[in-house]
Every structure is written in structure tokens, then in C-alpha cells.
Steps between C-alpha positions, in 0.01 A plus 500: 500500500872467434443579132312820590783609726755430227294714259477782752866509603625435147297787362615728782863405435475588130342838578768575758768382256403742223440801726755442779745209466603565139576874556700409814692236306583747224623759750725236654632377163544857376725607789809668361403441136587814306275652240580443135840645404548423128395838361539729203715803584505852359701515178394153390260423214162456662224291336203634304184540713147494364228615739174311442189648659132414457246766597124515532331824614802632692450874448561571870849351510638469146665845486681446829606154384640631171686775680664241726607295196636805319699599811699172514877533525545207262686578171243675281603324181444163671143558615182464295145518635212299349149588614181309421163652590245220524206687347504773767187713512627786719774758429790250508561496125503876463751539784732240346467656154620833639812339645572306179520826302801607708684171557585279205595201719136469611301258285125501550248237386133581575290185464142520378400162651568376854798266516564458873837581653674180376384566145630857510837399648536218245440749218740758644774238540475419129516869410803547723674210329457665161718787615738290713508122432433262785824414679665473839609865461149630438314553827127551546375720785136399555315752712154626597369853457447565871855402605726804513872444451779687675771636266737209563246217481588383147877518544483320835297221343695461178848511659454140619468357150876491464453162676402268216313263736234759582174509306293732722569786741213645702462848645434596861137609525442762770144594591396857559183666627419281800191597699367389836165394358467226242737226403817692421712420809428128479568494126825693549617264774429199282679643194797612711539149638478363144778737389727371776411139425568533128828677565612211722384243242715666237802504730457144630353305208541728198126441442287791611140379489354741248547876466256768601349540157493879519870541415753232408760424233555186293742406223303504176625152405343361820164667441209269414181618331213474751181313407203737461306346791782516759441747780835514687738556212809593703504168686435307177796677334725434799425130515575461129829680557583248774415216260762644263764497775489868593513640851325794668586751772374837614687823571400689813666812358282498188220687675164584347183628664139389487199645680371239740143377486253622762167358387408152622273429204755610241774294663275196527414529130867529408614212723227262383603569140866442583405186689332356191824557315699344782314172457563513126872514577475245782380224269691603185835501683440210741819337372697793641371459858452126541683322647620793715856382560706725271567870573253621235224252588546550875472879464199470267321255731581686822439856388221470244326163487426476872373858512270438206372184671462669841117543468463125459737433786291732718184317393661164584598636841150633562326174406738289711463729803119491472496118481753458782296741713185303419667185628577668834868596475522797737820645352340525156185647648709789635665531160158512333389786723824689429459442125141626501610814684778558249292437188171662605548745784837655414390631156173628645686670783743660253207626289327645808816668631577642156154655490586671830833624365717246687759302303667207675753346262505143640124478443540653155773249411278204599216636291741552210632141530145363489413718198814385318414135552136554400628658177724198444208263542277702265789515253518120500127474429541736206798298377306173490219678311756593234671827403423627152651848501768707673330834435528706816366809669756702695421583864380846583790748495534777756 
């Protein structure tokens, strides 16, 4: 019985650590720590920037995305844009072709066979290096078609690379288009908390745990070609940059916008795919998180590893509570009833209230948490079955 209680309380501690104790610790350690101050200034020679963007059937957003890139206040002679269309079947290629006729710093590569995002980005990086050799003064901006930049996004990101210790600088992703129905408020709350956590990690440790892959910058000499079957390329690239001794931060002033997801099914599909990629990175980079006693390994273990393992911790808690209840421990019997209410009744209640037009955020957040962990568990099952391709389908665009 003691072993079952150790399993229960140990699992609960690790869940509380990743979602509560670690953020509190970072806030305490980050008190008074200023944001990064080693910056390029106006009048200085700024580095060359190559924008790398993979697209697949993005006709609804590509024009707006290109307009946001063309509107950047970064020195025009220092900015090139490389676009790879991964065998798009809609109007994406025609729209890009029209822009390329008017802007000679746009370089377009329409693929005739699916490559997957990593394959496209790998190709574009090689093309960029033909025009500007790989170096610490050649910066890649890797971005997604649905992420819209503000005019100062690029300059706010790149200004930090005056500090030679930095390998990666991430943007501040701001969600737009929240609605009462659907998943958007829960997703926005989660991403907002992640932004704050990553900002504190950069200030405290110098090791932000992975950028939001929709818009981030990396020195070209820290970039690593991504294997064709890897699903979460931004985290893979970041961990290899850490292996080379680079550091990573984000810039809360480098704002870009992304429409938040509303559809439960679409978000579940996306998260389960990402979760499969998370487990690829978990095992490939185990030497970076274990033992968790250095700043990098402690941040990796606390922020990422424990969250990815949370479904299993929840399962361990559930099994131990059921067995302890079976053996007559009253406290655990009460816990079992509470857990059953949370796992079964709360989602059903939220679904019923939503159907009646009522939206209670605490219920929605619990349902979102359960969905996220279910996607993690399914992602693990897909990982152990093996991943053969990184070819992706974008979520439905509004």
C-alpha cells in the first residue's frame, strides 16, 4: 500500500511541478531581471536575413502574409524571401507568382512532389546559402503562412543577434479571433502562459524551451537540416543549437498574429501530430534533459518532459487511486469520486451547456486539459508505431 501511495503522490507532484511549481519558481528567479539589452542600433550594419517559408494550399492567407513581409521596416537590401510551395493544388502558386513579378527579392520554388515542411525548409536554407553563405551574420527567419507579422517584427527579432552567444530569438505570438464557442479561449490561455514561461526561461536560464514554430529567427550557422520523418522541426533545430553552445530567448516586442483554433477536432488532430514529434525529440535529446541538474536540463525536464509524460502520470494516479480505494482507504475513495466527476461529468456538462449556448470557462479549460493529454497519449502510440513521413495538412483557415 505504501508503494501505491508513493506512486500517487509522486505522480501528482510531477504534474504540479510542471504546471505550477516551475512557473512560480521562474517568476521568483526572474524578479528584476531585465530583458536582453545587447542590441543592434540604427546606423549600424545589420545582418542579412533570409525568410524561409513552406506552404501547402494556403490561398486564403498567403497574400496577407506576403504583404506583412513586404511591409517590414528592416533594411530592404538585407532581406530576401524564399518560398517553397509543397505541391499546392489550390491558388497558392498563382498568387505567389504574381508577387514575384513585382519583387525581385522574392524567390519561389514550386515543388511537384510532396516534401513535408522539414524537406521544404531544408531546401530553402540551401538556396538561401547560395546567395548569402552560411555564417553568424546570416539570419534565417522561419515562419508559417498563417502567421502575420507586424512591421517591426523582423527588426525586433534580429536586433538581438549583436550578442554572439545567441543562436535563436523567438517572436511573441498573439492570438486573434477568439470566440465564446469552441476551444479558442482555452487555447489562447495556454499559449499566453507559454509565452510568459518562455520569456522567463530566456531571462533566467538563457535557454528558452523551443520557439513557437510559426515565426522565429536562427543564425544560419546554427541551423541543422531536419530529418524527413521529424514532425516538430522547430524544437529539433533548437536542441541542436543548444548542443552547439548557442542560447535562445524571445522578444515580447516582436509581435505577430495568428488566428486561434476553434474546432475541437482540428485542434486534436494538430496536437496529436505535434505530440508524436514531441516524443521523437524526447528520446533523441535525452542527454539534454537527464540528469536534470543543470540549467538547460532542469528547464527541459520541468517544462517539456514532464508535460509530455503527464498522460502516463495521470494513468499512474488513476490506477493507484482505484487500488487504494479497493483496499478500503476512505480518503482515496473520495479522490476517486472526484476524479470520475472531473474526467467524465465535467466534459459532458460542458458539451451540454455549449449546446444550450452557455460557455463556462473553467469547465472548458478542464475539457481542454483532458483533450490535450489524450492527444499526447495518442501521439506516443503513433511514435512507437514509427513515423515515416513529415508530410502535413494545414488546419482549416478562416
